[in-house]
Biopython code that builds the backbone (N, CA, C, O; Angstrom):
import numpy as np
from Bio.PDB.StructureBuilder import StructureBuilder

atoms = [
    (1, "MET", "N", (-6.440, 17.265, -13.237)),
    (1, "MET", "CA", (-6.776, 15.857, -13.138)),
    (1, "MET", "C", (-5.787, 15.125, -12.241)),
    (1, "MET", "O", (-6.175, 14.241, -11.477)),
    (2, "ASN", "N", (-4.496, 15.495, -12.332)),
    (2, "ASN", "CA", (-3.483, 14.820, -11.524)),
    (2, "ASN", "C", (-3.731, 15.048, -10.039)),
    (2, "ASN", "O", (-3.485, 14.149, -9.236)),
    (3, "GLY", "N", (-4.213, 16.228, -9.653)),
    (3, "GLY", "CA", (-4.534, 16.515, -8.262)),
    (3, "GLY", "C", (-5.670, 15.641, -7.768)),
    (3, "GLY", "O", (-5.661, 15.192, -6.622)),
    (4, "MET", "N", (-6.644, 15.400, -8.623)),
    (4, "MET", "CA", (-7.765, 14.538, -8.255)),
    (4, "MET", "C", (-7.285, 13.095, -8.045)),
    (4, "MET", "O", (-7.742, 12.414, -7.127)),
    (5, "ARG", "N", (-6.366, 12.637, -8.897)),
    (5, "ARG", "CA", (-5.823, 11.279, -8.737)),
    (5, "ARG", "C", (-5.082, 11.167, -7.419)),
    (5, "ARG", "O", (-5.158, 10.135, -6.753)),
    (6, "LEU", "N", (-4.368, 12.213, -7.031)),
    (6, "LEU", "CA", (-3.641, 12.218, -5.770)),
    (6, "LEU", "C", (-4.609, 12.082, -4.599)),
    (6, "LEU", "O", (-4.352, 11.325, -3.662)),
    (7, "VAL", "N", (-5.709, 12.805, -4.650)),
    (7, "VAL", "CA", (-6.719, 12.726, -3.601)),
    (7, "VAL", "C", (-7.303, 11.316, -3.540)),
    (7, "VAL", "O", (-7.500, 10.774, -2.453)),
    (8, "ILE", "N", (-7.576, 10.727, -4.686)),
    (8, "ILE", "CA", (-8.139, 9.374, -4.729)),
    (8, "ILE", "C", (-7.157, 8.361, -4.147)),
    (8, "ILE", "O", (-7.549, 7.499, -3.361)),
    (9, "VAL", "N", (-5.884, 8.461, -4.530)),
    (9, "VAL", "CA", (-4.880, 7.535, -4.014)),
    (9, "VAL", "C", (-4.723, 7.709, -2.506)),
    (9, "VAL", "O", (-4.686, 6.722, -1.772)),
    (10, "PHE", "N", (-4.631, 8.951, -2.036)),
    (10, "PHE", "CA", (-4.468, 9.184, -0.606)),
    (10, "PHE", "C", (-5.680, 8.668, 0.163)),
    (10, "PHE", "O", (-5.527, 8.056, 1.219)),
    (11, "THR", "N", (-6.876, 8.908, -0.353)),
    (11, "THR", "CA", (-8.084, 8.417, 0.291)),
    (11, "THR", "C", (-8.080, 6.893, 0.329)),
    (11, "THR", "O", (-8.464, 6.288, 1.329)),
    (12, "GLY", "N", (-7.640, 6.276, -0.772)),
    (12, "GLY", "CA", (-7.538, 4.814, -0.806)),
    (12, "GLY", "C", (-6.577, 4.291, 0.234)),
    (12, "GLY", "O", (-6.865, 3.301, 0.907)),
    (13, "VAL", "N", (-5.437, 4.945, 0.376)),
    (13, "VAL", "CA", (-4.455, 4.551, 1.387)),
    (13, "VAL", "C", (-5.081, 4.675, 2.777)),
    (13, "VAL", "O", (-4.984, 3.759, 3.594)),
    (14, "ALA", "N", (-5.717, 5.804, 3.033)),
    (14, "ALA", "CA", (-6.299, 6.045, 4.354)),
    (14, "ALA", "C", (-7.386, 5.022, 4.671)),
    (14, "ALA", "O", (-7.407, 4.456, 5.763)),
    (15, "LEU", "N", (-8.271, 4.789, 3.739)),
    (15, "LEU", "CA", (-9.351, 3.832, 3.975)),
    (15, "LEU", "C", (-8.824, 2.417, 4.124)),
    (15, "LEU", "O", (-9.278, 1.665, 4.987)),
    (16, "PHE", "N", (-7.874, 2.058, 3.290)),
    (16, "PHE", "CA", (-7.333, 0.706, 3.326)),
    (16, "PHE", "C", (-6.646, 0.425, 4.650)),
    (16, "PHE", "O", (-6.803, -0.655, 5.220)),
    (17, "LEU", "N", (-5.890, 1.388, 5.138)),
    (17, "LEU", "CA", (-5.142, 1.173, 6.370)),
    (17, "LEU", "C", (-6.011, 1.241, 7.616)),
    (17, "LEU", "O", (-5.565, 0.832, 8.688)),
    (18, "THR", "N", (-7.231, 1.742, 7.512)),
    (18, "THR", "CA", (-8.103, 1.792, 8.676)),
    (18, "THR", "C", (-8.963, 0.548, 8.809)),
    (18, "THR", "O", (-9.729, 0.429, 9.765)),
    (19, "GLN", "N", (-8.853, -0.373, 7.877)),
    (19, "GLN", "CA", (-9.619, -1.611, 7.935)),
    (19, "GLN", "C", (-8.895, -2.603, 8.837)),
    (19, "GLN", "O", (-7.885, -3.172, 8.422)),
    (20, "PRO", "N", (-9.379, -2.829, 10.060)),
    (20, "PRO", "CA", (-8.666, -3.703, 10.980)),
    (20, "PRO", "C", (-8.553, -5.132, 10.486)),
    (20, "PRO", "O", (-7.567, -5.806, 10.784)),
    (21, "SER", "N", (-9.537, -5.610, 9.737)),
    (21, "SER", "CA", (-9.466, -6.983, 9.258)),
    (21, "SER", "C", (-8.310, -7.173, 8.292)),
    (21, "SER", "O", (-7.742, -8.262, 8.212)),
    (22, "VAL", "N", (-7.957, -6.128, 7.557)),
    (22, "VAL", "CA", (-6.820, -6.211, 6.640)),
    (22, "VAL", "C", (-5.523, -6.013, 7.394)),
    (22, "VAL", "O", (-4.577, -6.785, 7.237)),
    (23, "ALA", "N", (-5.482, -4.983, 8.207)),
    (23, "ALA", "CA", (-4.235, -4.621, 8.868)),
    (23, "ALA", "C", (-3.791, -5.638, 9.908)),
    (23, "ALA", "O", (-2.590, -5.812, 10.116)),
    (24, "PHE", "N", (-4.716, -6.308, 10.558)),
    (24, "PHE", "CA", (-4.335, -7.175, 11.658)),
    (24, "PHE", "C", (-4.493, -8.657, 11.351)),
    (24, "PHE", "O", (-4.327, -9.482, 12.249)),
    (25, "SER", "N", (-4.802, -9.012, 10.138)),
    (25, "SER", "CA", (-4.919, -10.432, 9.808)),
    (25, "SER", "C", (-4.199, -10.726, 8.510)),
    (25, "SER", "O", (-4.820, -11.110, 7.519)),
    (26, "ALA", "N", (-2.922, -10.550, 8.514)),
    (26, "ALA", "CA", (-2.125, -10.700, 7.299)),
    (26, "ALA", "C", (-2.304, -12.061, 6.638)),
    (26, "ALA", "O", (-2.289, -12.140, 5.410)),
    (27, "GLY", "N", (-2.473, -13.141, 7.412)),
    (27, "GLY", "CA", (-2.745, -14.446, 6.807)),
    (27, "GLY", "C", (-1.499, -15.153, 6.317)),
    (27, "GLY", "O", (-1.226, -16.275, 6.742)),
    (28, "GLN", "N", (-0.750, -14.540, 5.451)),
    (28, "GLN", "CA", (0.487, -15.108, 4.937)),
    (28, "GLN", "C", (1.599, -14.108, 5.173)),
    (28, "GLN", "O", (1.390, -12.896, 5.128)),
    (29, "CYS", "N", (2.780, -14.637, 5.424)),
    (29, "CYS", "CA", (3.916, -13.735, 5.589)),
    (29, "CYS", "C", (4.259, -13.117, 4.240)),
    (29, "CYS", "O", (4.258, -13.799, 3.215)),
    (30, "SER", "N", (4.546, -11.846, 4.250)),
    (30, "SER", "CA", (4.918, -11.151, 3.027)),
    (30, "SER", "C", (6.315, -11.589, 2.602)),
    (30, "SER", "O", (7.213, -11.695, 3.437)),
    (31, "PRO", "N", (6.504, -11.844, 1.309)),
    (31, "PRO", "CA", (7.849, -12.194, 0.841)),
    (31, "PRO", "C", (8.792, -10.986, 0.847)),
    (31, "PRO", "O", (10.007, -11.137, 0.719)),
    (32, "LYS", "N", (8.215, -9.785, 0.999)),
    (32, "LYS", "CA", (8.996, -8.550, 1.017)),
    (32, "LYS", "C", (8.982, -7.943, 2.413)),
    (32, "LYS", "O", (8.044, -8.142, 3.186)),
    (33, "SER", "N", (10.024, -7.211, 2.715)),
    (33, "SER", "CA", (10.028, -6.412, 3.940)),
    (33, "SER", "C", (9.187, -5.155, 3.670)),
    (33, "SER", "O", (8.840, -4.862, 2.526)),
    (34, "TYR", "N", (8.869, -4.427, 4.734)),
    (34, "TYR", "CA", (8.133, -3.183, 4.550)),
    (34, "TYR", "C", (8.942, -2.229, 3.676)),
    (34, "TYR", "O", (8.391, -1.556, 2.806)),
    (35, "ARG", "N", (10.235, -2.176, 3.909)),
    (35, "ARG", "CA", (11.110, -1.293, 3.130)),
    (35, "ARG", "C", (11.041, -1.640, 1.640)),
    (35, "ARG", "O", (10.935, -0.749, 0.798)),
    (36, "GLU", "N", (11.101, -2.930, 1.319)),
    (36, "GLU", "CA", (11.025, -3.359, -0.085)),
    (36, "GLU", "C", (9.659, -3.044, -0.686)),
    (36, "GLU", "O", (9.571, -2.577, -1.822)),
    (37, "ALA", "N", (8.599, -3.296, 0.069)),
    (37, "ALA", "CA", (7.243, -3.005, -0.410)),
    (37, "ALA", "C", (7.051, -1.505, -0.603)),
    (37, "ALA", "O", (6.379, -1.074, -1.540)),
    (38, "ARG", "N", (7.645, -0.710, 0.290)),
    (38, "ARG", "CA", (7.556, 0.740, 0.186)),
    (38, "ARG", "C", (8.285, 1.237, -1.057)),
    (38, "ARG", "O", (7.778, 2.095, -1.780)),
    (39, "LEU", "N", (9.466, 0.701, -1.302)),
    (39, "LEU", "CA", (10.207, 1.074, -2.509)),
    (39, "LEU", "C", (9.440, 0.695, -3.771)),
    (39, "LEU", "O", (9.415, 1.455, -4.739)),
    (40, "ALA", "N", (8.815, -0.479, -3.759)),
    (40, "ALA", "CA", (8.027, -0.921, -4.915)),
    (40, "ALA", "C", (6.837, 0.011, -5.155)),
    (40, "ALA", "O", (6.548, 0.371, -6.296)),
    (41, "MET", "N", (6.146, 0.401, -4.072)),
    (41, "MET", "CA", (5.003, 1.313, -4.202)),
    (41, "MET", "C", (5.469, 2.673, -4.706)),
    (41, "MET", "O", (4.817, 3.273, -5.559)),
    (42, "THR", "N", (6.576, 3.157, -4.193)),
    (42, "THR", "CA", (7.126, 4.438, -4.635)),
    (42, "THR", "C", (7.430, 4.393, -6.127)),
    (42, "THR", "O", (7.094, 5.320, -6.863)),
    (43, "SER", "N", (8.060, 3.325, -6.564)),
    (43, "SER", "CA", (8.390, 3.175, -7.991)),
    (43, "SER", "C", (7.142, 3.119, -8.851)),
    (43, "SER", "O", (7.095, 3.730, -9.918)),
    (44, "ARG", "N", (6.118, 2.382, -8.393)),
    (44, "ARG", "CA", (4.868, 2.281, -9.161)),
    (44, "ARG", "C", (4.209, 3.643, -9.301)),
    (44, "ARG", "O", (3.745, 3.996, -10.385)),
    (45, "LEU", "N", (4.163, 4.409, -8.222)),
    (45, "LEU", "CA", (3.534, 5.726, -8.277)),
    (45, "LEU", "C", (4.301, 6.661, -9.207)),
    (45, "LEU", "O", (3.697, 7.383, -10.001)),
    (46, "LEU", "N", (5.629, 6.650, -9.112)),
    (46, "LEU", "CA", (6.437, 7.488, -9.999)),
    (46, "LEU", "C", (6.246, 7.078, -11.461)),
    (46, "LEU", "O", (6.135, 7.933, -12.340)),
    (47, "ALA", "N", (6.209, 5.778, -11.715)),
    (47, "ALA", "CA", (6.026, 5.280, -13.084)),
    (47, "ALA", "C", (4.646, 5.611, -13.631)),
    (47, "ALA", "O", (4.459, 5.700, -14.844)),
    (48, "THR", "N", (3.681, 5.793, -12.740)),
    (48, "THR", "CA", (2.314, 6.113, -13.149)),
    (48, "THR", "C", (2.158, 7.586, -13.471)),
    (48, "THR", "O", (1.156, 7.987, -14.062)),
    (49, "GLY", "N", (3.141, 8.405, -13.090)),
    (49, "GLY", "CA", (3.085, 9.814, -13.452)),
    (49, "GLY", "C", (2.952, 10.776, -12.297)),
    (49, "GLY", "O", (2.849, 11.983, -12.513)),
    (50, "TYR", "N", (2.951, 10.270, -11.059)),
    (50, "TYR", "CA", (2.912, 11.168, -9.924)),
    (50, "TYR", "C", (4.268, 11.851, -9.779)),
    (50, "TYR", "O", (5.303, 11.250, -10.066)),
    (51, "SER", "N", (4.261, 13.094, -9.337)),
    (51, "SER", "CA", (5.513, 13.829, -9.145)),
    (51, "SER", "C", (6.229, 13.304, -7.905)),
    (51, "SER", "O", (5.634, 12.613, -7.078)),
    (52, "LYS", "N", (7.508, 13.638, -7.787)),
    (52, "LYS", "CA", (8.266, 13.234, -6.606)),
    (52, "LYS", "C", (7.650, 13.814, -5.342)),
    (52, "LYS", "O", (7.599, 13.147, -4.308)),
    (53, "ALA", "N", (7.184, 15.050, -5.423)),
    (53, "ALA", "CA", (6.560, 15.685, -4.257)),
    (53, "ALA", "C", (5.272, 14.965, -3.862)),
    (53, "ALA", "O", (5.015, 14.761, -2.676)),
    (54, "GLN", "N", (4.465, 14.583, -4.845)),
    (54, "GLN", "CA", (3.229, 13.866, -4.551)),
    (54, "GLN", "C", (3.520, 12.501, -3.941)),
    (54, "GLN", "O", (2.888, 12.101, -2.963)),
    (55, "VAL", "N", (4.479, 11.791, -4.523)),
    (55, "VAL", "CA", (4.829, 10.461, -4.012)),
    (55, "VAL", "C", (5.394, 10.583, -2.599)),
    (55, "VAL", "O", (5.076, 9.775, -1.727)),
    (56, "SER", "N", (6.217, 11.578, -2.379)),
    (56, "SER", "CA", (6.781, 11.804, -1.047)),
    (56, "SER", "C", (5.665, 12.040, -0.031)),
    (56, "SER", "O", (5.690, 11.485, 1.067)),
    (57, "PHE", "N", (4.695, 12.859, -0.401)),
    (57, "PHE", "CA", (3.550, 13.126, 0.461)),
    (57, "PHE", "C", (2.785, 11.839, 0.769)),
    (57, "PHE", "O", (2.484, 11.555, 1.929)),
    (58, "LEU", "N", (2.473, 11.067, -0.263)),
    (58, "LEU", "CA", (1.715, 9.826, -0.077)),
    (58, "LEU", "C", (2.476, 8.827, 0.788)),
    (58, "LEU", "O", (1.896, 8.216, 1.686)),
    (59, "MET", "N", (3.765, 8.655, 0.524)),
    (59, "MET", "CA", (4.531, 7.660, 1.257)),
    (59, "MET", "C", (4.797, 8.099, 2.696)),
    (59, "MET", "O", (4.826, 7.267, 3.602)),
    (60, "ARG", "N", (4.990, 9.385, 2.906)),
    (60, "ARG", "CA", (5.163, 9.893, 4.274)),
    (60, "ARG", "C", (3.900, 9.615, 5.086)),
    (60, "ARG", "O", (3.985, 9.204, 6.243)),
    (61, "ASN", "N", (2.740, 9.836, 4.492)),
    (61, "ASN", "CA", (1.483, 9.570, 5.189)),
    (61, "ASN", "C", (1.246, 8.076, 5.349)),
    (61, "ASN", "O", (0.688, 7.643, 6.358)),
    (62, "THR", "N", (1.661, 7.282, 4.368)),
    (62, "THR", "CA", (1.553, 5.832, 4.495)),
    (62, "THR", "C", (2.416, 5.346, 5.653)),
    (62, "THR", "O", (1.983, 4.508, 6.443)),
    (63, "ASP", "N", (3.635, 5.870, 5.755)),
    (63, "ASP", "CA", (4.512, 5.521, 6.880)),
    (63, "ASP", "C", (3.855, 5.880, 8.212)),
    (63, "ASP", "O", (3.889, 5.107, 9.170)),
    (64, "HIS", "N", (3.262, 7.066, 8.248)),
    (64, "HIS", "CA", (2.598, 7.512, 9.476)),
    (64, "HIS", "C", (1.453, 6.569, 9.843)),
    (64, "HIS", "O", (1.312, 6.185, 11.004)),
    (65, "MET", "N", (0.647, 6.200, 8.869)),
    (65, "MET", "CA", (-0.504, 5.340, 9.131)),
    (65, "MET", "C", (-0.085, 3.917, 9.503)),
    (65, "MET", "O", (-0.655, 3.318, 10.414)),
    (66, "THR", "N", (0.908, 3.381, 8.800)),
    (66, "THR", "CA", (1.331, 2.012, 9.121)),
    (66, "THR", "C", (2.066, 1.959, 10.452)),
    (66, "THR", "O", (2.108, 0.908, 11.092)),
    (67, "SER", "N", (2.648, 3.082, 10.879)),
    (67, "SER", "CA", (3.328, 3.086, 12.177)),
    (67, "SER", "C", (2.328, 2.911, 13.320)),
    (67, "SER", "O", (2.708, 2.541, 14.431)),
    (68, "ALA", "N", (1.064, 3.174, 13.048)),
    (68, "ALA", "CA", (0.026, 2.994, 14.062)),
    (68, "ALA", "C", (-0.338, 1.526, 14.257)),
    (68, "ALA", "O", (-0.967, 1.172, 15.255)),
    (69, "LEU", "N", (0.052, 0.665, 13.310)),
    (69, "LEU", "CA", (-0.208, -0.764, 13.462)),
    (69, "LEU", "C", (0.685, -1.299, 14.575)),
    (69, "LEU", "O", (1.879, -1.007, 14.622)),
    (70, "ARG", "N", (0.096, -2.080, 15.464)),
    (70, "ARG", "CA", (0.843, -2.552, 16.626)),
    (70, "ARG", "C", (0.988, -4.062, 16.588)),
    (70, "ARG", "O", (0.051, -4.778, 16.234)),
    (71, "SER", "N", (2.152, -4.535, 16.950)),
    (71, "SER", "CA", (2.413, -5.981, 16.939)),
    (71, "SER", "C", (1.548, -6.721, 17.953)),
    (71, "SER", "O", (1.218, -7.887, 17.737)),
    (72, "ASP", "N", (1.177, -6.079, 19.042)),
    (72, "ASP", "CA", (0.343, -6.759, 20.033)),
    (72, "ASP", "C", (-1.118, -6.886, 19.592)),
    (72, "ASP", "O", (-1.914, -7.540, 20.266)),
    (73, "ARG", "N", (-1.471, -6.264, 18.464)),
    (73, "ARG", "CA", (-2.845, -6.356, 17.933)),
    (73, "ARG", "C", (-2.960, -7.337, 16.770)),
    (73, "ARG", "O", (-4.047, -7.515, 16.221)),
    (74, "LEU", "N", (-1.855, -7.973, 16.390)),
    (74, "LEU", "CA", (-1.879, -8.933, 15.287)),
    (74, "LEU", "C", (-2.584, -10.213, 15.721)),
    (74, "LEU", "O", (-2.544, -10.595, 16.890)),
    (75, "ASN", "N", (-3.234, -10.875, 14.752)),
    (75, "ASN", "CA", (-3.816, -12.176, 15.060)),
    (75, "ASN", "C", (-2.680, -13.208, 15.087)),
    (75, "ASN", "O", (-1.519, -12.849, 14.890)),
    (76, "ASN", "N", (-3.000, -14.464, 15.325)),
    (76, "ASN", "CA", (-1.958, -15.494, 15.450)),
    (76, "ASN", "C", (-1.105, -15.614, 14.199)),
    (76, "ASN", "O", (0.114, -15.751, 14.300)),
    (77, "ASN", "N", (-1.720, -15.565, 13.015)),
    (77, "ASN", "CA", (-0.948, -15.638, 11.768)),
    (77, "ASN", "C", (-0.010, -14.445, 11.645)),
    (77, "ASN", "O", (1.145, -14.591, 11.246)),
    (78, "GLY", "N", (-0.509, -13.286, 11.984)),
    (78, "GLY", "CA", (0.308, -12.076, 11.913)),
    (78, "GLY", "C", (1.459, -12.101, 12.899)),
    (78, "GLY", "O", (2.552, -11.624, 12.595)),
    (79, "LYS", "N", (1.220, -12.660, 14.090)),
    (79, "LYS", "CA", (2.278, -12.737, 15.100)),
    (79, "LYS", "C", (3.419, -13.632, 14.637)),
    (79, "LYS", "O", (4.583, -13.359, 14.932)),
    (80, "VAL", "N", (3.095, -14.698, 13.917)),
    (80, "VAL", "CA", (4.129, -15.595, 13.391)),
    (80, "VAL", "C", (5.022, -14.837, 12.405)),
    (80, "VAL", "O", (6.240, -15.017, 12.397)),
    (81, "CYS", "N", (4.413, -13.994, 11.581)),
    (81, "CYS", "CA", (5.151, -13.262, 10.548)),
    (81, "CYS", "C", (5.854, -12.028, 11.095)),
    (81, "CYS", "O", (6.948, -11.690, 10.643)),
    (82, "GLY", "N", (5.252, -11.364, 12.047)),
    (82, "GLY", "CA", (5.822, -10.145, 12.612)),
    (82, "GLY", "C", (5.220, -8.888, 12.008)),
    (82, "GLY", "O", (4.590, -8.927, 10.951)),
    (83, "ILE", "N", (5.424, -7.793, 12.686)),
    (83, "ILE", "CA", (4.816, -6.517, 12.300)),
    (83, "ILE", "C", (5.358, -5.994, 10.974)),
    (83, "ILE", "O", (4.602, -5.414, 10.194)),
    (84, "ASP", "N", (6.643, -6.184, 10.698)),
    (84, "ASP", "CA", (7.207, -5.716, 9.429)),
    (84, "ASP", "C", (6.528, -6.415, 8.261)),
    (84, "ASP", "O", (6.204, -5.783, 7.256)),
    (85, "SER", "N", (6.314, -7.715, 8.393)),
    (85, "SER", "CA", (5.641, -8.474, 7.343)),
    (85, "SER", "C", (4.185, -8.027, 7.181)),
    (85, "SER", "O", (3.678, -7.927, 6.064)),
    (86, "ALA", "N", (3.524, -7.762, 8.305)),
    (86, "ALA", "CA", (2.131, -7.312, 8.242)),
    (86, "ALA", "C", (2.025, -5.967, 7.532)),
    (86, "ALA", "O", (1.118, -5.760, 6.725)),
    (87, "LYS", "N", (2.944, -5.058, 7.827)),
    (87, "LYS", "CA", (2.946, -3.752, 7.163)),
    (87, "LYS", "C", (3.236, -3.906, 5.674)),
    (87, "LYS", "O", (2.623, -3.226, 4.851)),
    (88, "ALA", "N", (4.162, -4.788, 5.322)),
    (88, "ALA", "CA", (4.469, -5.037, 3.907)),
    (88, "ALA", "C", (3.268, -5.657, 3.209)),
    (88, "ALA", "O", (2.984, -5.341, 2.054)),
    (89, "HIS", "N", (2.568, -6.535, 3.903)),
    (89, "HIS", "CA", (1.367, -7.161, 3.340)),
    (89, "HIS", "C", (0.305, -6.105, 3.033)),
    (89, "HIS", "O", (-0.358, -6.169, 1.997)),
    (90, "VAL", "N", (0.146, -5.141, 3.925)),
    (90, "VAL", "CA", (-0.813, -4.050, 3.709)),
    (90, "VAL", "C", (-0.459, -3.295, 2.429)),
    (90, "VAL", "O", (-1.337, -3.014, 1.613)),
    (91, "LEU", "N", (0.826, -2.967, 2.251)),
    (91, "LEU", "CA", (1.239, -2.257, 1.037)),
    (91, "LEU", "C", (1.039, -3.127, -0.204)),
    (91, "LEU", "O", (0.681, -2.617, -1.266)),
    (92, "GLY", "N", (1.266, -4.428, -0.077)),
    (92, "GLY", "CA", (1.037, -5.333, -1.213)),
    (92, "GLY", "C", (-0.431, -5.365, -1.611)),
    (92, "GLY", "O", (-0.759, -5.350, -2.797)),
    (93, "CYS", "N", (-1.300, -5.410, -0.632)),
    (93, "CYS", "CA", (-2.745, -5.400, -0.916)),
    (93, "CYS", "C", (-3.169, -4.055, -1.498)),
    (93, "CYS", "O", (-3.989, -3.996, -2.415)),
    (94, "LEU", "N", (-2.615, -2.996, -0.967)),
    (94, "LEU", "CA", (-2.910, -1.663, -1.485)),
    (94, "LEU", "C", (-2.464, -1.546, -2.938)),
    (94, "LEU", "O", (-3.170, -0.962, -3.761)),
    (95, "ASP", "N", (-1.301, -2.098, -3.254)),
    (95, "ASP", "CA", (-0.801, -2.089, -4.624)),
    (95, "ASP", "C", (-1.795, -2.776, -5.558)),
    (95, "ASP", "O", (-2.052, -2.291, -6.660)),
    (96, "LYS", "N", (-2.349, -3.895, -5.120)),
    (96, "LYS", "CA", (-3.334, -4.615, -5.943)),
    (96, "LYS", "C", (-4.605, -3.806, -6.135)),
    (96, "LYS", "O", (-5.240, -3.885, -7.187)),
    (97, "GLN", "N", (-4.984, -3.025, -5.121)),
    (97, "GLN", "CA", (-6.174, -2.193, -5.231)),
    (97, "GLN", "C", (-5.951, -0.986, -6.139)),
    (97, "GLN", "O", (-6.816, -0.638, -6.943)),
    (98, "LEU", "N", (-4.788, -0.351, -6.005)),
    (98, "LEU", "CA", (-4.499, 0.847, -6.791)),
    (98, "LEU", "C", (-4.127, 0.525, -8.231)),
    (98, "LEU", "O", (-4.402, 1.310, -9.139)),
    (99, "PHE", "N", (-3.511, -0.609, -8.437)),
    (99, "PHE", "CA", (-3.023, -0.989, -9.758)),
    (99, "PHE", "C", (-3.557, -2.370, -10.122)),
    (99, "PHE", "O", (-2.816, -3.353, -10.087)),
    (100, "PRO", "N", (-4.841, -2.447, -10.471)),
    (100, "PRO", "CA", (-5.459, -3.750, -10.722)),
    (100, "PRO", "C", (-4.990, -4.438, -12.010)),
    (100, "PRO", "O", (-5.227, -5.632, -12.194)),
    (101, "LEU", "N", (-4.338, -3.703, -12.884)),
    (101, "LEU", "CA", (-3.868, -4.304, -14.124)),
    (101, "LEU", "C", (-2.590, -5.085, -13.900)),
    (101, "LEU", "O", (-1.788, -4.751, -13.028)),
    (102, "LYS", "N", (-2.409, -6.115, -14.683)),
    (102, "LYS", "CA", (-1.176, -6.890, -14.583)),
    (102, "LYS", "C", (-0.020, -6.054, -15.099)),
    (102, "LYS", "O", (-0.184, -5.224, -15.993)),
    (103, "ARG", "N", (1.140, -6.283, -14.527)),
    (103, "ARG", "CA", (2.333, -5.570, -14.973)),
    (103, "ARG", "C", (2.572, -5.885, -16.446)),
    (103, "ARG", "O", (2.382, -7.015, -16.898)),
    (104, "GLY", "N", (2.992, -4.860, -17.183)),
    (104, "GLY", "CA", (3.266, -5.043, -18.603)),
    (104, "GLY", "C", (2.066, -4.772, -19.490)),
    (104, "GLY", "O", (2.184, -4.794, -20.715)),
    (105, "SER", "N", (0.905, -4.515, -18.884)),
    (105, "SER", "CA", (-0.283, -4.211, -19.669)),
    (105, "SER", "C", (-0.170, -2.809, -20.242)),
    (105, "SER", "O", (0.358, -1.906, -19.595)),
    (106, "ASN", "N", (-0.665, -2.634, -21.451)),
    (106, "ASN", "CA", (-0.648, -1.320, -22.089)),
    (106, "ASN", "C", (-1.915, -0.520, -21.799)),
    (106, "ASN", "O", (-2.000, 0.653, -22.162)),
    (107, "ALA", "N", (-2.885, -1.132, -21.160)),
    (107, "ALA", "CA", (-4.147, -0.458, -20.897)),
    (107, "ALA", "C", (-3.983, 0.606, -19.820)),
    (107, "ALA", "O", (-3.200, 0.446, -18.884)),
    (108, "SER", "N", (-4.722, 1.676, -19.965)),
    (108, "SER", "CA", (-4.714, 2.758, -18.984)),
    (108, "SER", "C", (-5.588, 2.372, -17.808)),
    (108, "SER", "O", (-6.573, 1.652, -17.971)),
    (109, "LEU", "N", (-5.231, 2.849, -16.617)),
    (109, "LEU", "CA", (-6.084, 2.613, -15.455)),
    (109, "LEU", "C", (-7.457, 3.228, -15.632)),
    (109, "LEU", "O", (-8.432, 2.756, -15.047)),
    (110, "ASP", "N", (-7.541, 4.300, -16.449)),
    (110, "ASP", "CA", (-8.829, 4.926, -16.721)),
    (110, "ASP", "C", (-9.741, 4.015, -17.526)),
    (110, "ASP", "O", (-10.952, 4.235, -17.563)),
    (111, "GLU", "N", (-9.182, 2.991, -18.176)),
    (111, "GLU", "CA", (-9.979, 2.085, -18.994)),
    (111, "GLU", "C", (-10.524, 0.918, -18.198)),
    (111, "GLU", "O", (-11.327, 0.145, -18.721)),
    (112, "VAL", "N", (-10.110, 0.763, -16.939)),
    (112, "VAL", "CA", (-10.566, -0.340, -16.107)),
    (112, "VAL", "C", (-11.943, -0.022, -15.572)),
    (112, "VAL", "O", (-12.175, 1.079, -15.073)),
    (113, "ASN", "N", (-12.851, -0.957, -15.665)),
    (113, "ASN", "CA", (-14.223, -0.761, -15.154)),
    (113, "ASN", "C", (-14.329, -1.275, -13.757)),
    (113, "ASN", "O", (-15.399, -1.203, -13.152)),
]
sb = StructureBuilder()
sb.init_structure("model")
sb.init_model(0)
sb.init_chain("A")
sb.init_seg("    ")
for serial, (resi, resn, name, xyz) in enumerate(atoms, 1):
    if name == "N":
        sb.init_residue(resn, " ", resi, " ")
    sb.init_atom(name, np.array(xyz, "f"), 0.0, 1.0, " ", f" {name:<3s}", serial, name[0])
structure = sb.get_structure()
């Protein structure tokens, strides 16, 4: 089951990062840097039960995919914030998609409809 969750998370990352409307129209500057957002995502995945090797794989691929985002392709709002903020915003949105429950909830992600 854990392998299937890894595939789902990786597919979610891949699909999310290929959406140009998300990646290039950040809208608001991220309060976190990409590094901070990456650390937060890493911690969330580890806390959810993914192994260090799985998290390393996911984050390495996330880094690879976000490195393809280019500052010259940002819309006006994104240009004001900069590419680091846009990449952090992508990870923040991804976090909301992967972990729809509020922090501190005791409910399992499997219980979310």
